[in-house]
C-alpha positions in Angstrom: 6.3 37.8 14.8 2.7 39.2 14.3 1.7 36.1 13.0 3.0 34.2 16.2 1.4 36.3 18.6 -2.0 36.2 16.9 -1.9 32.3 16.8 -0.9 32.4 20.7 -3.6 34.8 21.5 -6.5 33.1 19.6 -5.4 29.8 20.8 -5.5 31.2 24.8 -8.6 32.9 24.2 -10.6 29.4 22.6 -8.5 27.5 25.6 -9.8 29.7 28.4 -13.7 30.1 26.8 -13.7 26.2 27.0 -12.6 25.5 30.2 -16.0 27.0 31.4 -17.8 24.4 29.4 -16.9 20.9 29.3 -15.9 17.9 26.6 -15.5 16.0 23.4 -17.4 16.6 20.2 -19.4 14.0 18.8 -20.1 12.1 22.2 -17.0 10.1 21.8 -16.4 7.4 24.6 -14.8 8.8 27.6 -13.2 5.7 28.6 -11.1 3.0 27.2 -13.0 -0.1 25.9 -11.8 -3.2 26.6 -10.1 -4.6 23.4 -12.0 -8.0 22.5 -9.7 -11.2 21.7 -10.0 -12.3 18.4 -13.0 -14.2 17.3 -14.6 -12.8 20.2 -17.0 -10.6 18.3 -17.1 -7.4 20.0 -14.4 -5.8 18.2 -16.5 -6.6 14.6 -18.4 -4.0 13.0 -22.1 -4.5 12.9 -25.2 -2.0 12.2 -25.7 -1.6 15.8 -22.2 0.4 16.3 -23.1 3.8 17.3 -22.2 6.4 14.7 -20.1 9.7 15.9 -18.8 11.0 12.8 -21.1 13.2 10.4 -23.8 14.2 12.6 -24.4 16.4 15.5 -27.5 14.9 17.7 -28.3 15.0 20.9 -28.9 10.8 20.9 -27.2 8.1 19.4 -27.9 6.8 16.2 -27.1 3.0 14.6 -25.1 2.4 11.7 -28.1 1.0 10.1 -30.3 3.7 10.7 -27.8 6.7 9.0 -29.1 8.3 5.8 -25.6 8.1 4.3 -23.2 5.7 3.8 -20.7 4.9 6.5 -17.9 2.4 6.9 -16.4 1.5 10.6 -12.5 0.0 10.7 -12.8 -1.5 14.0 -10.4 -2.0 16.5 -10.0 -5.7 15.7 -9.4 -4.9 12.0 -6.8 -2.3 13.0 -4.9 -4.5 15.5 -5.1 -7.6 13.1 -4.1 -5.7 9.9 -1.5 -3.2 11.6 -1.9 -0.9 8.5 1.4 1.4 7.8 0.3 4.6 6.8 -3.9 6.1 6.1 -3.7 4.9 2.5 -3.3 1.1 3.4 -5.9 1.6 6.3 -8.4 3.0 3.7 -7.9 0.0 1.1 -10.9 -1.9 2.8 -13.5 0.8 2.5 -16.0 1.0 -0.6 -15.7 4.0 -2.9 -11.9 4.7 -1.9 -8.9 3.8 -4.3 -5.7 4.6 -2.6 -2.6 4.8 -3.9 0.6 4.6 -1.8 2.9 5.5 -4.9 5.5 7.1 -2.7 5.5 4.9 0.0 3.9 5.2 3.6 3.1 8.8 3.4 2.2 11.2 0.4 -0.3 8.8 -0.9 -3.2 9.3 -3.3 -6.9 8.9 -2.6 -9.8 9.2 -4.4 -13.4 9.0 -3.5 -16.5 8.0 -5.5 -15.0 9.2 -8.9 -13.8 12.8 -7.3 -10.6 13.4 -9.7 -8.7 15.2 -7.0 -4.9 14.5 -6.2 -3.7 13.5 -2.4 -6.2 14.1 0.1 -7.8 17.4 -1.4 -11.3 16.6 -1.1 -11.6 14.3 2.2 -10.7 15.6 5.6 -8.7 13.9 8.1 -10.2 13.9 11.3 -8.5 13.1 14.7 -11.1 12.7 17.4 -13.4 15.0 15.1 -11.2 17.7 14.8 -9.2 18.5 11.2 -5.6 17.1 11.4 -4.9 19.6 8.8 -7.2 22.4 7.8 -6.7 21.8 4.1 -5.3 18.3 3.9 -4.6 19.2 0.3 -1.7 21.5 0.6 1.0 21.3 -2.1 3.9 19.1 -0.8 2.0 18.9 2.7 -0.5 16.1 2.3 -2.8 15.4 5.4 -1.4 11.8 5.7 2.0 13.3 6.9 0.4 14.8 9.5 -1.3 11.4 10.9 0.2 8.5 12.1 -1.6 5.3 12.9 -0.6 3.2 15.8 -2.1 1.4 19.1 -3.5 4.4 20.4 -5.9 4.6 17.7 -9.3 2.8 18.8 -11.0 2.7 15.4 -11.9 4.7 12.3 -15.0 5.9 11.0 -15.6 7.0 7.2 -18.3 9.2 6.0 -18.6 9.3 2.6 -20.4 12.1 0.9 -23.7 13.6 2.5 -23.0 15.4 5.8 -19.0 15.5 5.3 -19.3 18.4 3.5 -21.5 20.2 6.0 -19.7 19.7 8.9 -16.0 19.8 7.9 -14.3 22.0 5.7 -12.3 20.7 2.5 -14.5 17.7 2.6 -17.0 17.2 -0.6 -16.0 13.7 -0.8 -15.5 12.0 2.5 -15.0 12.7 6.2 -12.2 10.0 8.0 -12.4 9.9 11.6 -9.3 8.6 13.3 -11.0 7.9 17.2 -8.5 7.8 20.1 -8.5 5.8 23.1 -9.3 7.4 26.4 -8.2 6.9 29.7 -11.0 4.7 31.8 -12.1 4.1 35.5 -9.3 1.2 35.6 -5.3 1.4 34.9 -4.5 -1.1 31.9 -2.4 -0.6 29.3 -0.5 -2.4 26.2 3.2 -2.9 25.0 3.8 -4.3 21.6 6.8 -5.4 19.5 6.8 -5.9 15.9 9.7 -6.7 13.3 9.7 -7.5 9.4 11.5 -9.3 6.8 12.7 -5.8 5.8 14.6 -5.1 8.7 12.2 -2.9 10.3 11.8 -2.9 14.4 9.1 -1.2 16.1 7.9 -0.7 19.7 4.2 0.5 20.3 2.7 1.3 23.8 -0.1 3.0 25.7 -1.2 3.6 29.3 -4.6 4.7 30.6 -6.5 5.1 33.7 -7.5 7.2 36.7 -5.5 9.7 38.6 -6.6 9.0 42.1 -9.8 9.9 43.1 -9.9 13.1 41.5 -12.4 12.1 38.7 -9.6 12.9 36.3 -8.1 10.1 33.5 -5.0 10.2 31.7 -3.7 8.3 28.4 -0.5 8.5 27.0 1.1 6.3 24.1 2.9 6.2 20.9 5.4 4.3 19.2 9.2 4.4 18.2 10.7 2.5 15.2 13.8 2.2 13.1 13.6 0.6 9.7 15.7 0.1 5.9 12.5 0.6 4.7 10.7 -1.6 2.0 12.4 -0.4 -0.9 16.1 -0.4 0.8 17.9 2.2 -0.3 21.3 1.3 1.3 20.6 3.4 4.2 18.4 3.7 7.1 15.2 5.3 5.8 12.5 5.3 8.5 13.3 6.6 12.1 11.4 8.2 14.8 8.1 8.0 16.1 5.4 9.7 17.9 3.9 10.1 21.4 0.4 11.6 22.8 -1.1 12.4 26.0 -4.7 13.0 27.1 -6.2 14.5 30.4 -10.1 14.0 30.6 -12.7 14.2 33.2 -16.5 14.0 33.2 -18.6 16.3 35.1 -22.3 16.5 36.2 -23.2 18.4 33.0 -20.5 17.8 30.8 -16.7 16.9 30.1 -13.4 18.2 29.3 -10.4 16.7 27.2 -7.0 18.3 26.8 -4.4 16.6 24.5 -1.0 17.0 23.1 0.6 15.0 20.3 4.4 15.2 19.1 5.6 13.6 15.8 9.5 13.5 15.5 9.9 11.1 12.7 11.4 10.5 9.0 10.0 8.3 6.4 11.4 7.3 3.4 10.4 8.1 0.0 10.2 5.8 -2.9 10.2 7.7 -6.4 8.9 4.7 -8.7 10.5 2.0 -10.8 11.5 1.4 -14.4 9.2 -1.0 -16.4 8.7 -2.5 -19.9 6.8 -5.0 -21.4 7.6 -8.6 -22.6 6.8 -10.3 -25.7 3.3 -11.5 -24.3 2.5 -7.8 -23.7 2.7 -8.2 -19.9 4.3 -5.4 -17.7 7.4 -6.0 -16.5 10.6 -4.9 -14.8 13.6 -3.9 -17.0 16.2 -6.1 -17.1 18.9 -5.7 -14.2 16.1 -3.7 -11.7 13.5 -5.8 -9.7 10.9 -3.0 -9.0 9.1 -5.3 -6.7 12.0 -4.3 -4.1 14.8 -2.6 -5.4 15.4 1.3 -5.4 17.1 3.4 -8.1 18.1 5.8 -5.1 21.2 4.7 -3.4 24.5 5.4 -1.4 25.4 7.1 -4.5 22.9 9.7 -4.5 22.3 10.0 -1.0 24.7 13.1 -0.6 25.0 15.9 -3.2 25.8 19.6 -3.4 24.0 22.1 -5.3 25.6 25.0 -6.6 23.6 28.3 -5.6 23.8 32.1 -6.2 24.2 32.0 -2.3 26.8 29.2 -1.9 26.8 25.5 -2.0 23.7 23.5 -0.1 24.0 20.1 0.9 21.3 17.4 -0.2 20.9 14.3 1.8 18.5 11.9 0.5 17.7 10.3 3.9 15.9 13.3 5.1 13.2 11.3 3.3 9.8 13.0 4.5 10.6 14.7 7.6 7.9 15.6 10.1 8.2 17.5 13.5 4.9 18.5 14.7 3.6 19.6 17.9 -0.2 19.7 18.0 -2.3 20.6 20.9 -6.2 19.6 21.2 -8.7 20.5 23.4 -12.7 19.1 23.3 -15.3 20.1 25.6 -19.1 19.7 26.1 -21.3 21.5 28.6 -25.2 21.0 29.2 -26.8 24.5 29.1 -30.4 22.9 29.4 -31.5 19.5 29.6 -32.5 20.0 26.0 -29.4 22.1 24.5 -25.6 21.9 25.3 -22.4 23.5 23.8 -19.6 21.5 22.1 -16.0 23.4 21.6 -13.4 21.5 19.6 -9.8 23.5 19.4 -6.7 22.5 18.0 -3.5 24.2 17.6 -0.2 23.0 15.6 3.0 23.7 14.6 5.5 22.0 12.1 8.1 21.9 9.8 8.2 19.1 6.9 10.9 18.8 4.5 11.0 16.3 1.6 13.9 15.0 0.1 13.9 12.5 -2.9 15.5 11.0 -5.9 12.8 10.6 -8.2 12.9 9.2 -11.8 12.0 11.9 -14.4 13.3 10.4 -17.7 14.6 7.4 -18.9 15.6 6.4 -22.5 18.3 4.4 -24.4 21.8 6.0 -23.3 22.8 6.8 -27.0 19.2 8.5 -27.6 19.8 10.7 -24.2 23.2 11.6 -25.3 21.9 13.1 -29.0 18.9 14.5 -27.6 20.3 16.5 -24.7 24.2 17.2 -25.5 24.5 16.6 -29.4 24.6 20.4 -29.9 27.8 20.4 -27.5 30.2 18.5 -30.2 32.0 19.2 -33.3 30.6 16.4 -35.3 32.8 17.5 -38.4 35.9 16.9 -36.3 35.1 13.5 -35.2 33.8 14.6 -31.8 31.4 12.0 -30.2 29.6 12.0 -26.5 30.4 9.4 -24.0 28.9 8.1 -20.4 31.7 7.4 -17.7 30.7 6.2 -14.0 31.5 9.2 -11.6 33.5 7.5 -9.3 35.4 5.1 -11.1 35.9 6.6 -14.5 34.7 3.3 -16.2 33.0 3.7 -19.3 29.4 3.1 -19.9 28.6 0.2 -22.1 25.9 2.0 -24.5 24.2 -1.2 -25.7 24.0 -3.2 -22.9 25.1 -1.9 -19.2 23.4 -3.5 -16.8 21.3 -5.5 -19.2 19.5 -2.6 -20.5 21.7 0.1 -21.7 19.4 2.7 -20.2 20.3 6.0 -18.8 18.1 7.8 -16.4 17.6 11.4 -15.5 16.5 11.8 -11.8 15.5 15.1 -10.2 17.2 15.3 -6.7 14.2 17.4 -4.9 14.3 19.2 -1.8 11.0 20.9 -0.5 10.2 22.4 2.9 7.2 23.3 4.1 6.6 25.0 7.9 3.2 25.6 8.8 1.5 26.8 11.7 -2.3 26.5 12.2 -4.9 27.4 14.5 -8.6 25.3 14.4 -11.7 26.3 16.4 -15.3 24.9 15.7 -17.9 25.9 18.4 -21.1 24.0 18.1 -24.5 24.4 20.0 -27.1 21.2 19.6 -30.2 20.6 21.1 -33.5 18.9 20.4 -37.1 19.8 20.0 -40.2 18.1 19.7 -42.5 19.7 17.0 -44.2 17.8 14.5 -42.3 14.9 15.5 -38.6 15.3 17.1 -35.9 17.6 15.7 -32.0 17.0 16.3 -30.7 20.7 15.5 -27.2 22.2 15.2 -25.6 25.1 14.6 -22.0 26.0 14.6 -19.1 28.2 13.7 -15.7 27.3 12.3 -12.7 29.2 12.1 -9.0 28.2 10.7 -6.2 30.5 10.2 -2.9 29.0 8.2 0.6 30.6 8.0 2.4 28.4 5.3 5.9 29.2 3.8 7.3 26.8 0.9 10.8 26.6 -0.6 12.3 24.1 -3.3 15.3 23.4 -5.1 16.1 20.6 -7.5 18.7 19.4 -9.4 18.6 17.0 -12.5 21.3 14.1 -12.0 22.1 11.3 -14.3 22.3 7.4 -13.2 22.2 4.4 -14.8 19.1 1.9 -14.3 19.8 -0.8 -11.3 19.6 -1.5 -7.9 21.2 1.6 -6.1 22.1 3.3 -9.3 25.4 4.9 -9.7 25.9 8.5 -11.0 27.2 9.1 -14.6 28.9 11.9 -16.2 28.7 12.9 -19.8 32.2 13.7 -21.8 32.8 15.0 -24.8 35.4 12.7 -26.4 38.0 13.3 -29.6 38.0 11.5 -32.6 40.1 8.5 -31.0 37.6 8.4 -28.0 39.9 10.3 -25.6 38.2 12.3 -23.0 38.2 16.3 -24.0 35.8 17.7 -21.4 33.3 16.7 -18.9 29.6 18.3 -19.6 28.0 17.3 -16.4 29.3 17.9 -12.7 29.6 14.9 -10.5 26.6 13.4 -12.0 24.7 16.8 -12.2 23.1 17.5 -15.4 21.7 20.8 -14.2 21.6 22.7 -11.0 18.3 24.5 -10.3 16.0 22.9 -12.0 13.2 23.8 -10.0 13.1 26.7 -7.8 10.1 28.2 -5.0 10.4 30.5 -2.5 7.2 32.0 -1.0 4.6 32.2 2.2 1.0 32.7 2.4 -2.0 32.9 5.0 -5.1 32.2 5.0 -8.6 32.6 7.4 -11.6 30.2 6.9 -14.7 31.2 8.4 -17.9 29.0 7.9 -21.3 28.8 9.6 -23.2 25.6 9.3 -26.6 24.2 10.8 -28.3 20.8 10.3 -31.8 19.4 11.4 -32.6 15.5 11.7 -36.4 15.5 11.9 -37.8 12.2 12.8 -41.4 12.5 11.8 -42.5 8.8 12.8 -40.7 6.1 14.5 -39.6 4.7 10.9 -39.0 8.0 8.8 -36.4 10.7 9.0 -35.5 13.5 7.0 -32.2 15.3 7.6 -30.7 18.2 6.0 -27.9 20.9 6.5 -26.4 23.8 5.2 -23.0 25.6 5.2 -21.4 28.9 4.2 -17.6 29.3 3.8 -15.4 32.4 3.2 -11.5 32.0 2.8 -9.3 35.0 2.4 -5.7 34.3 1.3 -2.5 36.4 1.3 1.0 36.3 0.5 4.0 36.9 -1.8 5.9 34.5 -4.0 9.5 35.4 -5.3 10.3 35.4 -9.0 12.1 32.8 -10.6 15.1 33.3 -13.2 17.8 31.4 -14.9 21.4 32.6 -14.3 24.8 31.1 -15.4 26.8 30.9 -12.4 30.0 30.7 -13.8 31.4 28.2 -11.1 32.0 25.1 -12.9 33.6 24.5 -16.1 30.7 22.1 -17.2 27.2 23.1 -18.3 25.6 22.0 -14.9 25.6 25.6 -14.0 24.9 27.7 -17.1 21.2 27.8 -16.6 20.4 27.8 -12.9 17.0 28.4 -11.4 17.0 30.9 -8.5 15.0 34.0 -7.2 15.1 37.4 -8.5 14.7 38.9 -5.2 11.8 40.5 -6.4 8.2 39.2 -4.5 4.8 39.6 -6.1 2.2 39.4 -3.5 -1.3 37.9 -3.9 -4.7 38.5 -1.7 -8.1 36.7 -2.8 -11.2 36.0 -1.6 -13.6 33.3 -2.5 -16.7 31.8 -1.0 -19.2 28.9 -1.4 -22.4 27.6 -0.2 -23.4 24.0 0.4 -26.1 21.9 1.2 -27.6 18.5 1.5 -31.0 17.0 2.0 -31.5 13.3 3.0 -34.0 10.9 4.3 -34.2 7.2 5.8 -36.9 4.8 6.1 -36.6 2.3 8.5 -38.6 -0.8 7.4 -37.7 -2.8 10.2 -35.0 -2.0 13.0 -32.7 -4.1 11.2 -33.2 -2.9 7.7 -33.5 1.0 6.4 -33.4 2.5 3.0 -32.0 6.4 2.3 -31.4 9.0 -0.4 -29.7 11.9 -0.4 -28.6 14.8 -2.5 -25.6 17.4 -1.9 -24.7 20.0 -3.4 -21.1 21.4 -2.4 -17.9 23.2 -3.4 -13.9 23.1 -3.0 -12.6 26.6 -2.2 -8.9 27.7 -3.8 -6.6 27.7 -1.1 -2.9 28.9 -0.3 -1.5 26.1 -2.4 -3.1 27.4 -5.3 -0.9 30.6 -5.3 2.2 29.4 -3.7 3.9 29.0 -6.7 2.3 31.4 -8.8 0.9 34.5 -7.5 -0.9 35.4 -10.7 -2.8 32.0 -10.6 -6.6 32.4 -11.2 -8.2 29.2 -9.7 -12.0 29.0 -9.4 -14.3 27.5 -7.0 -15.0 23.8 -7.8 -18.2 22.5 -7.5 -19.6 19.2 -6.9 -23.2 17.6 -6.8 -23.9 13.8 -5.5 -26.9 12.1 -5.6 -26.9 8.5 -3.7 -29.3 6.1 -2.3 -29.0 2.7 -0.8 -30.1 -0.1 1.7 -28.3 -1.1 4.9 -29.2 -4.6 6.5 -27.8 -6.1 9.9 -29.3 -8.9 11.4 -28.1 -11.8 13.3 -25.1 -13.4 11.1 -25.6 -11.0 8.0 -24.6 -7.4 7.3 -25.4 -6.0 4.0 -24.8 -2.7 2.5 -25.9 -1.4 -0.9 -25.2 2.2 -2.2 -25.6 3.7 -5.7 -24.3 7.2 -6.4 -23.8 9.6 -9.3 -21.2 12.2 -8.8 -20.8 15.5 -10.8 -17.8 17.4 -10.4 -16.9 20.6 -12.3 -13.9 22.9 -12.8 -11.6 19.9 -11.6 -8.2 21.6 -11.6 -5.5 19.6 -13.0 -2.0 20.6 -12.1 0.4 19.5 -15.2 4.2 20.6 -15.7 5.6 22.4 -18.9 9.4 23.5 -19.6 9.5 27.1 -20.3 11.5 29.0 -22.6 13.9 30.1 -19.7 14.4 26.3 -19.3 12.4 26.0 -15.5 9.9 23.5 -15.0 6.7 25.4 -14.2 3.1 24.1 -13.4 -0.1 24.7 -15.6 -3.5 24.6 -14.6 -6.3 23.0 -17.0 -9.9 22.6 -16.0 -12.3 19.7 -16.7 -15.8 18.5 -15.8 -16.3 14.9 -14.7 -19.3 12.4 -14.3 -19.3 9.2 -12.3 -22.1 6.6 -11.9 -21.0 3.9 -9.5 -22.0 1.2 -7.0 -20.9 0.4 -3.5 -21.3 -3.0 -1.9 -20.1 -4.2 1.4 -21.3 -7.4 3.2 -20.3 -9.7 6.2 -21.4 -13.0 6.2 -20.9 -15.3 9.7 -22.9 -18.7 8.9 -21.0 -20.4 11.8 -19.1 -19.7 14.7 -16.0 -20.3 13.4 -16.0 -18.7 9.8 -16.8 -15.3 8.7 -16.8 -13.8 5.0 -16.3 -10.1 4.3 -16.5 -8.5 1.2 -16.7 -5.0 -0.5 -16.9 -3.9 -4.3 -16.7 -0.5 -5.8 -17.9 -0.2 -9.3 -17.3 3.3 -11.0 -17.8 4.5 -14.7 -15.9 7.8 -14.5 -15.8 10.1 -17.5 -14.8 13.7 -18.4 -18.1 15.2 -19.5 -16.2 18.1 -21.0 -12.5 18.9 -21.3 -11.2 20.6 -24.0 -7.5 22.4 -23.8 -5.0 24.0 -25.8 -1.9 21.7 -25.6 2.1 22.3 -26.0 2.1 22.3 -29.4 -0.9 25.2 -29.7 -3.1 22.4 -31.0 -6.9 22.7 -29.6 -7.8 19.2 -28.2 -10.9 17.5 -27.0 -10.6 14.7 -24.7 -14.2 15.0 -23.5 -16.2 11.5 -22.7 -12.4 9.9 -22.1 -12.1 7.7 -19.1 -11.1 9.6 -15.8 -7.4 9.4 -15.1 -6.2 7.4 -12.1 -9.5 5.6 -11.4 -10.4 1.7 -11.9 -13.5 0.8 -13.0 -13.7 -2.2 -10.6 -12.3 -2.5 -7.1 -12.9 -5.5 -4.8 -11.7 -7.3 -1.8 -12.8 -10.5 -0.2 -11.9 -12.0 3.2 -12.5 -14.9 4.4 -11.5 -15.6 8.1 -11.4 -18.9 10.5 -11.8 -18.7 14.3 -10.3 -22.0 15.7 -9.5 -23.9 18.9 -11.5 -21.9 21.0 -11.0 -18.4 20.2 -7.5 -19.4 20.3 -6.6 -18.8 16.6 -7.8 -16.5 13.8 -6.3 -16.6 10.4 -7.9 -14.3 7.5 -7.0 -13.6 4.0 -7.5 -10.6 2.0 -8.1 -11.1 -1.8 -7.6 -7.7 -3.6 -8.5 -6.7 -7.1 -7.8 -3.3 -8.6 -9.0 -2.7 -12.5 -7.5 -1.8 -15.4 -6.9 2.3 -15.4 -5.6 5.0 -17.3 -2.9 7.5 -15.9 -3.4 10.3 -18.6 -6.2 12.1 -19.4 -5.3 11.2 -23.4 -6.1 7.6 -22.0 -3.0 6.5 -24.0 -1.3 5.0 -20.9 -3.1 2.1 -19.7 -2.1 0.0 -16.5 -3.4 -3.4 -16.4 -5.8 -4.9 -13.5 -4.3 -7.0 -11.1 -4.6 -9.4 -8.0 -2.9 -9.7 -4.6 -3.3 -11.5 -1.7 -2.5 -10.6 1.8 -2.6 -12.8 5.0 -3.1 -12.2 8.7 -3.0 -14.5 11.6 -3.3 -14.1 15.5 -2.6 -16.5 18.2 -4.2 -15.5 21.8 -1.5 -17.5 23.8 -3.2 -15.9 27.1 -6.0 -13.4 27.3 -3.1 -10.9 27.7 -0.5 -12.4 25.4 -0.9 -12.1 21.8 1.2 -13.3 18.7 0.6 -12.0 15.2 1.9 -12.8 11.5 0.9 -10.3 8.9 2.0 -11.1 5.2 1.5 -8.9 2.3 1.4 -9.6 -1.5 1.9 -13.5 -0.6 1.2 -13.8 -4.4 4.2 -11.8 -5.3 2.4 -9.5 -7.9 4.0 -6.6 -9.5 0.9 -4.8 -9.7 1.3 -1.4 -11.2 -0.6 1.5 -9.2 0.2 4.7 -10.9 2.2 6.0 -13.9 5.0 8.7 -14.2 3.2 12.2 -13.5 6.0 14.2 -14.3 5.6 13.1 -17.9 2.3 14.9 -18.2 -0.9 14.1 -16.4 -2.9 15.2 -19.7 -0.8 13.9 -22.7 2.1 11.7 -21.2 5.6 11.9 -23.1 5.9 8.2 -22.3 3.0 7.3 -24.6 3.9 4.5 -27.2 7.6 4.1 -25.4 8.9 0.6 -24.8 10.3 1.9 -21.3 8.4 4.1 -18.8 8.6 4.9 -15.2 5.8 4.1 -12.7 4.9 2.9 -9.4 4.0 -0.7 -8.1 3.5 -3.1 -5.0 6.3 -4.1 -3.0 7.2 -7.6 -3.0 6.1 -10.4 -0.6 6.8 -9.6 2.8 6.2 -10.6 6.4 5.9 -8.5 9.9 5.6 -10.5 12.9 4.6 -9.1 16.5 3.8 -9.8 19.8 1.6 -8.1 22.3 0.6 -7.9 26.0 -2.3 -6.5 27.7 -2.1 -5.5 31.0 
């Protein structure tokens, strides 16, 4: 009760204070720009685009003039590609490697060789305000709280540099999703999209003036129904998002109020089962096509978990369910002609539940039986083990069932994460003429987060095929007759994972920046940030108990709580600084250099499963420099960088003596040297060519640890896991028949990578091709076609982290678990603008 009162009081105070001033941070547009038709140029990004992310100046600054690397995904790009999920949208940004391994949400993002998981080192912003103070919370990645629809106007991505000064938990990058606003004329859009995987989605928005009051409104969102790309035999995606804003410009400022609601479930894909053929190429195992099939299916949708407190229903159709309400305020007011105050405030209350069937361990059926149940029989009496289908009782063919004879242990997981959060960022910006021109800023940031976390998991046994069926293990007599079931309804063991915890964190930060224009061509800039976090909470102890409710072995060692909560209370702080310079040789060409020293503080998620954890402040320093050219038909940006990341925290899993899976933490230091290139060429009016390339030599400079066998192991100088050396995308496009038809293709290359620190699991490089086409039937009516992976490439993107991130237990095995690209698929849409 106290928590809710504090949050509401803080919110009310910020809103009432900010109502005295007026409007959005970073001087974002207060009107809704007209969306250009494809091929009419206005929607393309150029060096003349005004940048609003990663700076706090009083005057506009063009992309070609910035002293840091920034990429813009324009309204035109978003409409053409219609990305599904944050990770897909970021694929075209150099320096980024994204892995949508679980489907649309809960993706992985790595920037410039920073070896973080999820979104731990990037800030996800909506109109300059974090959508989640810590986007790397355990089981609550920031992308679960953000949806891309037609209300998003463009995306700006700042890599390195100032992202660490203006935003919390952003040593790698800041990604700003900039929304549309209501303008001076009433206008709107309605769009329908259908797909080859039985997806149906309606987007729409409407914005304009409210009479002659000076106020403007905007509202929009989407709703969808979908079977999901890897169809599970039941509907996976259902729900949507709606948002609304009220805004007004005043003589000396402006103000905007916003509300957003997400109520949606999104399907989760746990990965597939792979092997290699005679030529050494990675392929799907017989009986399963990982391009489209799904281990999860109707047989594993509904399960019942035994617990000490009674049965608990599990429904895999829950997928990743998010119910989120978000309130935002942005205001700006000119105190004098040279000083203004900016106010950004956001409050959210959300409930997230993630249910999944996740492949955990695969092996030949007889190997599985011998390893896990060999001690449960009396071999001297002629007893043996057998597998039988739960529903039909049919015997499992140990040698060749489904063409593979494999048995698979899956984790039926449920994780719940209720979260309430208050974020406030107050900033004073001004300008001063002294030995040149200064754009100055000083800001105060505060965030309070209240998180609860619960987990319950059962291990289940299935065969390996599309929509796998549950299996039971039986003890057989010498004649092959069933003596007793050792598993219960396909469940090998209840309570394989258990967690029950809560935590609160308070983040306080102060920051300052100065952009010093010494001469018309030379500018220095710098910034500092001091941040402190205080975390507190409690974690319930875990134990294994014999429930004695089942005649099988399934409930003999069930993970559950002890009823004893261990409290935690920790404080950490860090200091960051950055310094850069830009020299503008000509208005259309500039060169920059920058050095940044920053950090990533521990947070509630470090303690939510282990109150006794001893995390450390992770530090990063980044040196970068580059050139920017934008003139006429050519845009070219080249950046070289070196990233040193110290005390990188790797979370792995080990099986404890009591049988529970437990996370373990190991630290290592890394260094990455790389290059980013981004270019667009428009040689003629009807043709353009865009390309981006990232090269990263990422290695552990220091990684020494004691493995599960007690052996001291040194993996220093090994390649960093989860990061390819080379990534590129080339996009040729044509505009024909007087801007009526636009067609472009994305040729994507992802290089070879290792999934484990030991560098024993190697995923091969691959090439995939996507295609987009748009027909402007009239200035208001458009037709679209979006075809992905038209080459039908398998394309492995990730291994099996549950087999070990440091030393994978699947190393050297003929069959393994991983994630890959979805098969060739098509989406078609019709849009009407009015």
